[in-house]
PDBQT receptor file of N, H, CA, C and O in Angstrom, charges set to zero:
ATOM      1  N   MET A   1      -3.566  -5.138   3.357  1.00  0.00    +0.000 N 
ATOM      2  CA  MET A   1      -3.591  -4.514   2.975  1.00  0.00    +0.000 C 
ATOM      3  C   MET A   1      -3.526  -2.645   3.645  1.00  0.00    +0.000 C 
ATOM      4  O   MET A   1      -4.011  -1.514   3.613  1.00  0.00    +0.000 OA
ATOM      5  N   PHE A   2      -2.020  -3.998   4.458  1.00  0.00    +0.000 N 
ATOM      6  H   PHE A   2      -1.626  -4.917   4.484  1.00  0.00    +0.000 HD
ATOM      7  CA  PHE A   2      -2.112  -1.843   5.209  1.00  0.00    +0.000 C 
ATOM      8  C   PHE A   2      -1.058  -0.968   4.343  1.00  0.00    +0.000 C 
ATOM      9  O   PHE A   2      -0.226  -1.424   3.559  1.00  0.00    +0.000 OA
ATOM     10  N   THR A   3      -1.410   1.167   4.844  1.00  0.00    +0.000 N 
ATOM     11  H   THR A   3      -2.086   1.538   5.481  1.00  0.00    +0.000 HD
ATOM     12  CA  THR A   3      -1.251   1.394   4.346  1.00  0.00    +0.000 C 
ATOM     13  C   THR A   3      -1.302   2.694   5.260  1.00  0.00    +0.000 C 
ATOM     14  O   THR A   3      -2.336   2.850   5.909  1.00  0.00    +0.000 OA
ATOM     15  N   ASP A   4      -0.245   3.688   5.383  1.00  0.00    +0.000 N 
ATOM     16  H   ASP A   4       0.595   3.560   4.855  1.00  0.00    +0.000 HD
ATOM     17  CA  ASP A   4       0.081   4.661   5.401  1.00  0.00    +0.000 C 
ATOM     18  C   ASP A   4      -0.697   6.233   5.146  1.00  0.00    +0.000 C 
ATOM     19  O   ASP A   4      -0.613   7.356   5.642  1.00  0.00    +0.000 OA
ATOM     20  N   HIS A   5      -1.426   5.608   4.148  1.00  0.00    +0.000 N 
ATOM     21  H   HIS A   5      -1.494   4.695   3.745  1.00  0.00    +0.000 HD
ATOM     22  CA  HIS A   5      -2.337   6.825   3.269  1.00  0.00    +0.000 C 
ATOM     23  C   HIS A   5      -3.272   6.230   3.645  1.00  0.00    +0.000 C 
ATOM     24  O   HIS A   5      -3.822   5.190   3.281  1.00  0.00    +0.000 OA
ATOM     25  N   LYS A   6      -3.522   7.272   4.765  1.00  0.00    +0.000 N 
ATOM     26  H   LYS A   6      -3.075   8.116   5.061  1.00  0.00    +0.000 HD
ATOM     27  CA  LYS A   6      -5.300   7.235   5.311  1.00  0.00    +0.000 C 
ATOM     28  C   LYS A   6      -6.573   7.071   4.105  1.00  0.00    +0.000 C 
ATOM     29  O   LYS A   6      -7.448   6.205   4.106  1.00  0.00    +0.000 OA
ATOM     30  N   SER A   7      -6.371   8.237   3.040  1.00  0.00    +0.000 N 
ATOM     31  H   SER A   7      -5.660   8.941   3.039  1.00  0.00    +0.000 HD
ATOM     32  CA  SER A   7      -7.089   8.043   2.609  1.00  0.00    +0.000 C 
ATOM     33  C   SER A   7      -7.479   7.049   1.364  1.00  0.00    +0.000 C 
ATOM     34  O   SER A   7      -8.549   7.003   0.756  1.00  0.00    +0.000 OA
ATOM     35  N   LEU A   8      -6.492   6.396   1.199  1.00  0.00    +0.000 N 
ATOM     36  H   LEU A   8      -5.623   6.433   1.693  1.00  0.00    +0.000 HD
ATOM     37  CA  LEU A   8      -6.563   4.683   0.490  1.00  0.00    +0.000 C 
ATOM     38  C   LEU A   8      -7.727   3.831   0.969  1.00  0.00    +0.000 C 
ATOM     39  O   LEU A   8      -8.356   2.896   0.474  1.00  0.00    +0.000 OA
ATOM     40  N   GLN A   9      -7.774   4.431   1.997  1.00  0.00    +0.000 N 
ATOM     41  H   GLN A   9      -7.263   5.190   2.399  1.00  0.00    +0.000 HD
ATOM     42  CA  GLN A   9      -8.320   3.040   2.838  1.00  0.00    +0.000 C 
ATOM     43  C   GLN A   9     -10.197   3.441   2.515  1.00  0.00    +0.000 C 
ATOM     44  O   GLN A   9     -11.104   2.758   2.990  1.00  0.00    +0.000 OA
ATOM     45  N   TYR A  10     -10.434   4.782   1.545  1.00  0.00    +0.000 N 
ATOM     46  H   TYR A  10      -9.697   5.337   1.159  1.00  0.00    +0.000 HD
ATOM     47  CA  TYR A  10     -11.942   4.472   0.500  1.00  0.00    +0.000 C 
ATOM     48  C   TYR A  10     -11.905   5.245  -0.538  1.00  0.00    +0.000 C 
ATOM     49  O   TYR A  10     -12.258   6.401  -0.773  1.00  0.00    +0.000 OA
ATOM     50  N   VAL A  11     -11.140   3.928  -1.446  1.00  0.00    +0.000 N 
ATOM     51  H   VAL A  11     -10.854   2.989  -1.255  1.00  0.00    +0.000 HD
ATOM     52  CA  VAL A  11     -11.094   4.352  -2.239  1.00  0.00    +0.000 C 
ATOM     53  C   VAL A  11     -12.231   2.794  -3.414  1.00  0.00    +0.000 C 
ATOM     54  O   VAL A  11     -12.788   2.617  -4.498  1.00  0.00    +0.000 OA
ATOM     55  N   PHE A  12     -11.831   1.962  -1.805  1.00  0.00    +0.000 N 
ATOM     56  H   PHE A  12     -11.379   2.105  -0.925  1.00  0.00    +0.000 HD
ATOM     57  CA  PHE A  12     -13.449   1.261  -2.795  1.00  0.00    +0.000 C 
ATOM     58  C   PHE A  12     -14.646   1.755  -2.984  1.00  0.00    +0.000 C 
ATOM     59  O   PHE A  12     -15.386   1.419  -3.909  1.00  0.00    +0.000 OA
ATOM     60  N   SER A  13     -14.925   2.628  -2.071  1.00  0.00    +0.000 N 
ATOM     61  H   SER A  13     -14.324   2.901  -1.320  1.00  0.00    +0.000 HD
ATOM     62  CA  SER A  13     -16.463   3.451  -1.692  1.00  0.00    +0.000 C 
ATOM     63  C   SER A  13     -16.817   4.600  -2.604  1.00  0.00    +0.000 C 
ATOM     64  O   SER A  13     -17.973   4.666  -3.022  1.00  0.00    +0.000 OA
ATOM     65  N   GLN A  14     -15.527   5.923  -3.108  1.00  0.00    +0.000 N 
ATOM     66  H   GLN A  14     -14.587   5.869  -2.768  1.00  0.00    +0.000 HD
ATOM     67  CA  GLN A  14     -16.317   6.197  -3.943  1.00  0.00    +0.000 C 
ATOM     68  C   GLN A  14     -15.728   6.372  -4.859  1.00  0.00    +0.000 C 
ATOM     69  O   GLN A  14     -14.548   6.199  -5.164  1.00  0.00    +0.000 OA
ATOM     70  N   LYS A  15     -17.684   7.213  -5.975  1.00  0.00    +0.000 N 
ATOM     71  H   LYS A  15     -18.642   7.353  -5.727  1.00  0.00    +0.000 HD
ATOM     72  CA  LYS A  15     -18.016   7.369  -6.156  1.00  0.00    +0.000 C 
ATOM     73  C   LYS A  15     -17.276   8.168  -7.312  1.00  0.00    +0.000 C 
ATOM     74  O   LYS A  15     -17.112   7.490  -8.327  1.00  0.00    +0.000 OA
ATOM     75  N   GLU A  16     -17.112   8.610  -7.332  1.00  0.00    +0.000 N 
ATOM     76  H   GLU A  16     -17.244   9.160  -6.508  1.00  0.00    +0.000 HD
ATOM     77  CA  GLU A  16     -15.794   9.187  -8.789  1.00  0.00    +0.000 C 
ATOM     78  C   GLU A  16     -14.742   9.635  -8.680  1.00  0.00    +0.000 C 
ATOM     79  O   GLU A  16     -14.349  10.575  -7.988  1.00  0.00    +0.000 OA
ATOM     80  N   LEU A  17     -14.164   8.910  -9.442  1.00  0.00    +0.000 N 
ATOM     81  H   LEU A  17     -14.483   8.147 -10.004  1.00  0.00    +0.000 HD
ATOM     82  CA  LEU A  17     -12.401   9.036  -9.825  1.00  0.00    +0.000 C 
ATOM     83  C   LEU A  17     -11.557   9.358 -11.053  1.00  0.00    +0.000 C 
ATOM     84  O   LEU A  17     -11.938   9.488 -12.216  1.00  0.00    +0.000 OA
ATOM     85  N   ASN A  18     -10.481   9.447 -10.609  1.00  0.00    +0.000 N 
ATOM     86  H   ASN A  18     -10.171   9.342  -9.665  1.00  0.00    +0.000 HD
ATOM     87  CA  ASN A  18     -10.182   9.686 -11.742  1.00  0.00    +0.000 C 
ATOM     88  C   ASN A  18      -9.775   9.466 -13.119  1.00  0.00    +0.000 C 
ATOM     89  O   ASN A  18     -10.666   9.948 -13.818  1.00  0.00    +0.000 OA
ATOM     90  N   LEU A  19      -8.927   9.008 -13.791  1.00  0.00    +0.000 N 
ATOM     91  H   LEU A  19      -8.204   8.617 -13.223  1.00  0.00    +0.000 HD
ATOM     92  CA  LEU A  19      -8.202   7.418 -14.968  1.00  0.00    +0.000 C 
ATOM     93  C   LEU A  19      -7.559   7.357 -14.809  1.00  0.00    +0.000 C 
ATOM     94  O   LEU A  19      -7.101   7.144 -15.932  1.00  0.00    +0.000 OA
ATOM     95  N   ARG A  20      -6.521   7.335 -13.988  1.00  0.00    +0.000 N 
ATOM     96  H   ARG A  20      -6.893   7.508 -13.077  1.00  0.00    +0.000 HD
ATOM     97  CA  ARG A  20      -5.657   6.830 -13.035  1.00  0.00    +0.000 C 
ATOM     98  C   ARG A  20      -6.405   6.188 -11.445  1.00  0.00    +0.000 C 
ATOM     99  O   ARG A  20      -6.057   5.079 -11.041  1.00  0.00    +0.000 OA
ATOM    100  N   GLN A  21      -6.882   6.580 -11.081  1.00  0.00    +0.000 N 
ATOM    101  H   GLN A  21      -7.165   7.481 -11.410  1.00  0.00    +0.000 HD
ATOM    102  CA  GLN A  21      -8.147   5.396  -9.688  1.00  0.00    +0.000 C 
ATOM    103  C   GLN A  21      -8.284   4.747 -10.295  1.00  0.00    +0.000 C 
ATOM    104  O   GLN A  21      -7.621   3.710 -10.264  1.00  0.00    +0.000 OA
ATOM    105  N   ARG A  22      -9.524   5.046 -11.494  1.00  0.00    +0.000 N 
ATOM    106  H   ARG A  22     -10.063   5.887 -11.520  1.00  0.00    +0.000 HD
ATOM    107  CA  ARG A  22      -9.904   3.667 -11.803  1.00  0.00    +0.000 C 
ATOM    108  C   ARG A  22      -9.249   2.373 -12.387  1.00  0.00    +0.000 C 
ATOM    109  O   ARG A  22      -9.490   1.174 -12.248  1.00  0.00    +0.000 OA
ATOM    110  N   ARG A  23      -8.098   3.264 -13.269  1.00  0.00    +0.000 N 
ATOM    111  H   ARG A  23      -7.903   4.239 -13.382  1.00  0.00    +0.000 HD
ATOM    112  CA  ARG A  23      -7.325   1.544 -13.639  1.00  0.00    +0.000 C 
ATOM    113  C   ARG A  23      -6.723   0.834 -12.076  1.00  0.00    +0.000 C 
ATOM    114  O   ARG A  23      -6.683  -0.395 -12.018  1.00  0.00    +0.000 OA
ATOM    115  N   TRP A  24      -6.308   1.587 -10.953  1.00  0.00    +0.000 N 
ATOM    116  H   TRP A  24      -6.340   2.585 -11.000  1.00  0.00    +0.000 HD
ATOM    117  CA  TRP A  24      -6.170   0.573  -9.830  1.00  0.00    +0.000 C 
ATOM    118  C   TRP A  24      -6.712   0.387  -9.562  1.00  0.00    +0.000 C 
ATOM    119  O   TRP A  24      -6.261  -0.437  -8.766  1.00  0.00    +0.000 OA
ATOM    120  N   LEU A  25      -8.260   0.381  -9.344  1.00  0.00    +0.000 N 
ATOM    121  H   LEU A  25      -8.626   1.050  -9.990  1.00  0.00    +0.000 HD
ATOM    122  CA  LEU A  25      -8.809  -0.040  -9.340  1.00  0.00    +0.000 C 
ATOM    123  C   LEU A  25      -9.210  -0.830  -9.198  1.00  0.00    +0.000 C 
ATOM    124  O   LEU A  25      -9.304  -1.519  -8.182  1.00  0.00    +0.000 OA
ATOM    125  N   GLU A  26      -9.819  -1.047 -10.905  1.00  0.00    +0.000 N 
ATOM    126  H   GLU A  26      -9.742  -0.487 -11.730  1.00  0.00    +0.000 HD
ATOM    127  CA  GLU A  26      -9.695  -2.463 -12.346  1.00  0.00    +0.000 C 
ATOM    128  C   GLU A  26      -8.895  -3.085 -11.343  1.00  0.00    +0.000 C 
ATOM    129  O   GLU A  26      -9.410  -4.059 -10.792  1.00  0.00    +0.000 OA
ATOM    130  N   LEU A  27      -7.638  -2.710 -10.944  1.00  0.00    +0.000 N 
ATOM    131  H   LEU A  27      -7.220  -1.920 -11.391  1.00  0.00    +0.000 HD
ATOM    132  CA  LEU A  27      -6.216  -4.302 -10.371  1.00  0.00    +0.000 C 
ATOM    133  C   LEU A  27      -6.096  -4.903  -9.341  1.00  0.00    +0.000 C 
ATOM    134  O   LEU A  27      -5.571  -5.995  -9.125  1.00  0.00    +0.000 OA
ATOM    135  N   LEU A  28      -6.769  -3.929  -8.420  1.00  0.00    +0.000 N 
ATOM    136  H   LEU A  28      -7.195  -3.041  -8.595  1.00  0.00    +0.000 HD
ATOM    137  CA  LEU A  28      -6.959  -3.967  -7.169  1.00  0.00    +0.000 C 
ATOM    138  C   LEU A  28      -8.183  -4.731  -6.653  1.00  0.00    +0.000 C 
ATOM    139  O   LEU A  28      -8.281  -5.399  -5.624  1.00  0.00    +0.000 OA
ATOM    140  N   LYS A  29      -9.115  -4.474  -7.623  1.00  0.00    +0.000 N 
ATOM    141  H   LYS A  29      -9.035  -3.931  -8.459  1.00  0.00    +0.000 HD
ATOM    142  CA  LYS A  29     -10.486  -4.962  -7.558  1.00  0.00    +0.000 C 
ATOM    143  C   LYS A  29     -10.741  -6.728  -7.247  1.00  0.00    +0.000 C 
ATOM    144  O   LYS A  29     -11.431  -7.223  -6.356  1.00  0.00    +0.000 OA
ATOM    145  N   ASP A  30      -9.698  -7.634  -8.612  1.00  0.00    +0.000 N 
ATOM    146  H   ASP A  30      -9.137  -7.232  -9.336  1.00  0.00    +0.000 HD
ATOM    147  CA  ASP A  30      -9.073  -8.969  -9.047  1.00  0.00    +0.000 C 
ATOM    148  C   ASP A  30      -8.697  -9.952  -7.857  1.00  0.00    +0.000 C 
ATOM    149  O   ASP A  30      -8.669 -11.182  -7.852  1.00  0.00    +0.000 OA
ATOM    150  N   TYR A  31      -8.218  -8.403  -6.152  1.00  0.00    +0.000 N 
ATOM    151  H   TYR A  31      -8.240  -7.403  -6.157  1.00  0.00    +0.000 HD
ATOM    152  CA  TYR A  31      -7.210  -9.887  -5.281  1.00  0.00    +0.000 C 
ATOM    153  C   TYR A  31      -9.519  -9.049  -4.586  1.00  0.00    +0.000 C 
ATOM    154  O   TYR A  31     -10.407  -8.229  -4.819  1.00  0.00    +0.000 OA
ATOM    155  N   ASP A  32      -8.940 -10.557  -3.454  1.00  0.00    +0.000 N 
ATOM    156  H   ASP A  32      -8.219 -11.223  -3.264  1.00  0.00    +0.000 HD
ATOM    157  CA  ASP A  32      -9.596 -10.936  -2.311  1.00  0.00    +0.000 C 
ATOM    158  C   ASP A  32      -8.523  -9.595  -1.253  1.00  0.00    +0.000 C 
ATOM    159  O   ASP A  32      -7.474 -10.144  -0.918  1.00  0.00    +0.000 OA
ATOM    160  N   MET A  33      -8.567  -8.624  -0.911  1.00  0.00    +0.000 N 
ATOM    161  H   MET A  33      -9.420  -8.178  -1.183  1.00  0.00    +0.000 HD
ATOM    162  CA  MET A  33      -7.872  -7.964  -0.239  1.00  0.00    +0.000 C 
ATOM    163  C   MET A  33      -9.151  -7.032   0.699  1.00  0.00    +0.000 C 
ATOM    164  O   MET A  33     -10.357  -7.034   0.451  1.00  0.00    +0.000 OA
ATOM    165  N   SER A  34      -8.302  -6.129   2.034  1.00  0.00    +0.000 N 
ATOM    166  H   SER A  34      -7.323  -6.127   2.236  1.00  0.00    +0.000 HD
ATOM    167  CA  SER A  34      -8.568  -4.512   2.436  1.00  0.00    +0.000 C 
ATOM    168  C   SER A  34      -7.658  -4.090   2.368  1.00  0.00    +0.000 C 
ATOM    169  O   SER A  34      -6.624  -4.744   2.225  1.00  0.00    +0.000 OA
ATOM    170  N   ILE A  35      -7.728  -2.582   2.463  1.00  0.00    +0.000 N 
ATOM    171  H   ILE A  35      -8.567  -2.051   2.579  1.00  0.00    +0.000 HD
ATOM    172  CA  ILE A  35      -7.575  -1.311   2.660  1.00  0.00    +0.000 C 
ATOM    173  C   ILE A  35      -7.391  -1.121   3.608  1.00  0.00    +0.000 C 
ATOM    174  O   ILE A  35      -8.338  -0.414   3.951  1.00  0.00    +0.000 OA
ATOM    175  N   LEU A  36      -6.430  -1.321   4.857  1.00  0.00    +0.000 N 
ATOM    176  H   LEU A  36      -5.660  -1.895   4.578  1.00  0.00    +0.000 HD
ATOM    177  CA  LEU A  36      -6.254  -0.232   6.200  1.00  0.00    +0.000 C 
ATOM    178  C   LEU A  36      -5.139   0.747   6.421  1.00  0.00    +0.000 C 
ATOM    179  O   LEU A  36      -4.025   0.994   5.960  1.00  0.00    +0.000 OA
ATOM    180  N   TYR A  37      -5.860   1.134   7.226  1.00  0.00    +0.000 N 
ATOM    181  H   TYR A  37      -6.765   0.934   7.601  1.00  0.00    +0.000 HD
ATOM    182  CA  TYR A  37      -4.666   2.496   7.303  1.00  0.00    +0.000 C 
ATOM    183  C   TYR A  37      -3.858   2.249   8.315  1.00  0.00    +0.000 C 
ATOM    184  O   TYR A  37      -4.714   1.966   9.153  1.00  0.00    +0.000 OA
ATOM    185  N   HIS A  38      -2.678   2.125   8.962  1.00  0.00    +0.000 N 
ATOM    186  H   HIS A  38      -1.982   2.354   8.282  1.00  0.00    +0.000 HD
ATOM    187  CA  HIS A  38      -1.564   1.858   9.769  1.00  0.00    +0.000 C 
ATOM    188  C   HIS A  38      -0.354   2.687   9.313  1.00  0.00    +0.000 C 
ATOM    189  O   HIS A  38       0.480   2.632   8.408  1.00  0.00    +0.000 OA
ATOM    190  N   PRO A  39      -0.737   3.742  10.699  1.00  0.00    +0.000 N 
ATOM    191  CA  PRO A  39       0.250   5.067  10.901  1.00  0.00    +0.000 C 
ATOM    192  C   PRO A  39       1.308   4.826  10.159  1.00  0.00    +0.000 C 
ATOM    193  O   PRO A  39       1.298   3.694   9.676  1.00  0.00    +0.000 OA
ATOM    194  N   GLY A  40       2.262   5.509   9.878  1.00  0.00    +0.000 N 
ATOM    195  H   GLY A  40       2.270   6.429  10.270  1.00  0.00    +0.000 HD
ATOM    196  CA  GLY A  40       3.724   5.208   9.165  1.00  0.00    +0.000 C 
ATOM    197  C   GLY A  40       4.690   5.173  10.036  1.00  0.00    +0.000 C 
ATOM    198  O   GLY A  40       5.636   4.387   9.999  1.00  0.00    +0.000 OA
ATOM    199  N   LYS A  41       4.393   6.477  11.304  1.00  0.00    +0.000 N 
ATOM    200  H   LYS A  41       3.624   7.116  11.334  1.00  0.00    +0.000 HD
ATOM    201  CA  LYS A  41       5.625   5.661  12.664  1.00  0.00    +0.000 C 
ATOM    202  C   LYS A  41       5.641   4.407  12.838  1.00  0.00    +0.000 C 
ATOM    203  O   LYS A  41       6.675   3.743  12.908  1.00  0.00    +0.000 OA
ATOM    204  N   ALA A  42       4.215   3.853  12.946  1.00  0.00    +0.000 N 
ATOM    205  H   ALA A  42       3.375   4.393  12.889  1.00  0.00    +0.000 HD
ATOM    206  CA  ALA A  42       3.935   2.442  13.797  1.00  0.00    +0.000 C 
ATOM    207  C   ALA A  42       3.724   1.406  12.449  1.00  0.00    +0.000 C 
ATOM    208  O   ALA A  42       2.791   0.613  12.322  1.00  0.00    +0.000 OA
ATOM    209  N   ASN A  43       4.732   1.604  11.570  1.00  0.00    +0.000 N 
ATOM    210  H   ASN A  43       5.490   2.248  11.672  1.00  0.00    +0.000 HD
ATOM    211  CA  ASN A  43       4.352   0.253  10.733  1.00  0.00    +0.000 C 
ATOM    212  C   ASN A  43       5.727  -0.013  10.339  1.00  0.00    +0.000 C 
ATOM    213  O   ASN A  43       6.192   0.123   9.207  1.00  0.00    +0.000 OA
ATOM    214  N   VAL A  44       6.470  -0.496  11.629  1.00  0.00    +0.000 N 
ATOM    215  H   VAL A  44       6.093  -0.607  12.548  1.00  0.00    +0.000 HD
ATOM    216  CA  VAL A  44       8.304  -1.237  11.984  1.00  0.00    +0.000 C 
ATOM    217  C   VAL A  44       8.298  -1.825  10.499  1.00  0.00    +0.000 C 
ATOM    218  O   VAL A  44       9.063  -1.512   9.587  1.00  0.00    +0.000 OA
ATOM    219  N   VAL A  45       7.460  -2.566  10.477  1.00  0.00    +0.000 N 
ATOM    220  H   VAL A  45       6.838  -2.820  11.218  1.00  0.00    +0.000 HD
ATOM    221  CA  VAL A  45       7.428  -4.569   9.436  1.00  0.00    +0.000 C 
ATOM    222  C   VAL A  45       8.220  -3.100   8.972  1.00  0.00    +0.000 C 
ATOM    223  O   VAL A  45       9.169  -2.447   9.404  1.00  0.00    +0.000 OA
ATOM    224  N   ALA A  46       7.073  -2.966   7.625  1.00  0.00    +0.000 N 
ATOM    225  H   ALA A  46       6.302  -3.496   7.273  1.00  0.00    +0.000 HD
ATOM    226  CA  ALA A  46       7.491  -2.284   6.259  1.00  0.00    +0.000 C 
ATOM    227  C   ALA A  46       9.219  -1.179   6.128  1.00  0.00    +0.000 C 
ATOM    228  O   ALA A  46      10.207  -0.971   5.424  1.00  0.00    +0.000 OA
ATOM    229  N   ASP A  47       8.637  -0.857   7.206  1.00  0.00    +0.000 N 
ATOM    230  H   ASP A  47       7.834  -1.026   7.778  1.00  0.00    +0.000 HD
ATOM    231  CA  ASP A  47      10.337  -0.250   7.688  1.00  0.00    +0.000 C 
ATOM    232  C   ASP A  47      11.294  -0.894   7.886  1.00  0.00    +0.000 C 
ATOM    233  O   ASP A  47      12.220  -0.084   7.950  1.00  0.00    +0.000 OA
ATOM    234  N   ALA A  48      11.475  -1.372   7.955  1.00  0.00    +0.000 N 
ATOM    235  H   ALA A  48      10.724  -2.029   7.902  1.00  0.00    +0.000 HD
ATOM    236  CA  ALA A  48      12.597  -2.974   8.654  1.00  0.00    +0.000 C 
ATOM    237  C   ALA A  48      12.068  -2.780   7.607  1.00  0.00    +0.000 C 
ATOM    238  O   ALA A  48      11.472  -1.717   7.781  1.00  0.00    +0.000 OA
ATOM    239  N   LEU A  49      11.810  -3.247   6.194  1.00  0.00    +0.000 N 
ATOM    240  H   LEU A  49      12.295  -4.111   6.053  1.00  0.00    +0.000 HD
ATOM    241  CA  LEU A  49      12.545  -4.438   5.110  1.00  0.00    +0.000 C 
ATOM    242  C   LEU A  49      12.696  -2.859   4.288  1.00  0.00    +0.000 C 
ATOM    243  O   LEU A  49      13.785  -2.298   4.408  1.00  0.00    +0.000 OA
ATOM    244  N   SER A  50      12.077  -2.465   3.823  1.00  0.00    +0.000 N 
ATOM    245  H   SER A  50      11.192  -2.920   3.725  1.00  0.00    +0.000 HD
ATOM    246  CA  SER A  50      13.015  -1.027   2.946  1.00  0.00    +0.000 C 
ATOM    247  C   SER A  50      13.900  -1.149   3.631  1.00  0.00    +0.000 C 
ATOM    248  O   SER A  50      14.460  -1.972   2.907  1.00  0.00    +0.000 OA
ATOM    249  N   ARG A  51      14.896  -0.995   4.853  1.00  0.00    +0.000 N 
ATOM    250  H   ARG A  51      14.441  -0.327   5.442  1.00  0.00    +0.000 HD
ATOM    251  CA  ARG A  51      15.701  -1.185   5.012  1.00  0.00    +0.000 C 
ATOM    252  C   ARG A  51      17.386  -1.906   5.615  1.00  0.00    +0.000 C 
ATOM    253  O   ARG A  51      18.344  -1.691   6.358  1.00  0.00    +0.000 OA
ATOM    254  N   LEU A  52      16.613  -3.181   4.307  1.00  0.00    +0.000 N 
ATOM    255  H   LEU A  52      15.835  -3.355   3.703  1.00  0.00    +0.000 HD
ATOM    256  CA  LEU A  52      17.413  -4.507   5.238  1.00  0.00    +0.000 C 
ATOM    257  C   LEU A  52      18.506  -4.289   5.378  1.00  0.00    +0.000 C 
ATOM    258  O   LEU A  52      18.826  -3.176   5.795  1.00  0.00    +0.000 OA
ATOM    259  N   SER A  53      19.013  -4.788   5.227  1.00  0.00    +0.000 N 
ATOM    260  H   SER A  53      18.754  -5.692   4.888  1.00  0.00    +0.000 HD
ATOM    261  CA  SER A  53      20.755  -5.087   4.712  1.00  0.00    +0.000 C 
ATOM    262  C   SER A  53      21.580  -6.217   4.444  1.00  0.00    +0.000 C 
ATOM    263  O   SER A  53      22.207  -6.865   5.283  1.00  0.00    +0.000 OA
ATOM    264  N   MET A  54      21.527  -6.444   2.971  1.00  0.00    +0.000 N 
ATOM    265  H   MET A  54      21.018  -5.918   2.290  1.00  0.00    +0.000 HD
ATOM    266  CA  MET A  54      22.088  -7.857   2.942  1.00  0.00    +0.000 C 
ATOM    267  C   MET A  54      23.105  -7.836   2.921  1.00  0.00    +0.000 C 
ATOM    268  O   MET A  54      23.687  -8.534   2.091  1.00  0.00    +0.000 OA
ATOM    269  N   GLY A  55      23.826  -7.026   3.823  1.00  0.00    +0.000 N 
ATOM    270  H   GLY A  55      23.353  -6.459   4.497  1.00  0.00    +0.000 HD
ATOM    271  CA  GLY A  55      24.980  -7.905   4.061  1.00  0.00    +0.000 C 
ATOM    272  C   GLY A  55      26.387  -7.394   3.459  1.00  0.00    +0.000 C 
ATOM    273  O   GLY A  55      26.223  -6.606   2.527  1.00  0.00    +0.000 OA
ATOM    274  N   SER A  56      28.084  -7.734   3.864  1.00  0.00    +0.000 N 
ATOM    275  H   SER A  56      28.218  -8.375   4.621  1.00  0.00    +0.000 HD
ATOM    276  CA  SER A  56      28.612  -6.994   2.548  1.00  0.00    +0.000 C 
ATOM    277  C   SER A  56      28.410  -8.252   1.717  1.00  0.00    +0.000 C 
ATOM    278  O   SER A  56      27.966  -9.368   1.985  1.00  0.00    +0.000 OA
ATOM    279  N   THR A  57      29.094  -7.445   0.151  1.00  0.00    +0.000 N 
ATOM    280  H   THR A  57      29.455  -6.538  -0.066  1.00  0.00    +0.000 HD
ATOM    281  CA  THR A  57      28.831  -8.344  -1.422  1.00  0.00    +0.000 C 
ATOM    282  C   THR A  57      30.448  -7.942  -1.912  1.00  0.00    +0.000 C 
ATOM    283  O   THR A  57      30.660  -6.798  -1.508  1.00  0.00    +0.000 OA
ATOM    284  N   ALA A  58      31.176  -8.269  -2.351  1.00  0.00    +0.000 N 
ATOM    285  H   ALA A  58      31.004  -9.198  -2.679  1.00  0.00    +0.000 HD
ATOM    286  CA  ALA A  58      31.924  -7.808  -3.157  1.00  0.00    +0.000 C 
ATOM    287  C   ALA A  58      31.746  -8.250  -4.186  1.00  0.00    +0.000 C 
ATOM    288  O   ALA A  58      31.182  -9.292  -4.520  1.00  0.00    +0.000 OA
ATOM    289  N   HIS A  59      32.486  -7.047  -5.071  1.00  0.00    +0.000 N 
ATOM    290  H   HIS A  59      32.943  -6.200  -4.799  1.00  0.00    +0.000 HD
ATOM    291  CA  HIS A  59      32.183  -6.937  -6.781  1.00  0.00    +0.000 C 
ATOM    292  C   HIS A  59      32.883  -7.269  -6.864  1.00  0.00    +0.000 C 
ATOM    293  O   HIS A  59      33.327  -7.500  -7.989  1.00  0.00    +0.000 OA
TER     294      HIS A  59
């Protein structure tokens, strides 16, 4: 998984986590994945998807 939040790449190696972080970690550890930092300005695919136009629709 790519993120523009640099500190998230270290979440699996933290020794002390708060309750919310531990819950997220419990959910994520079931997946075979790694978290990689990718600067926001360089993450054009995610930016393009968030701005995807669905075209003109009549309501």
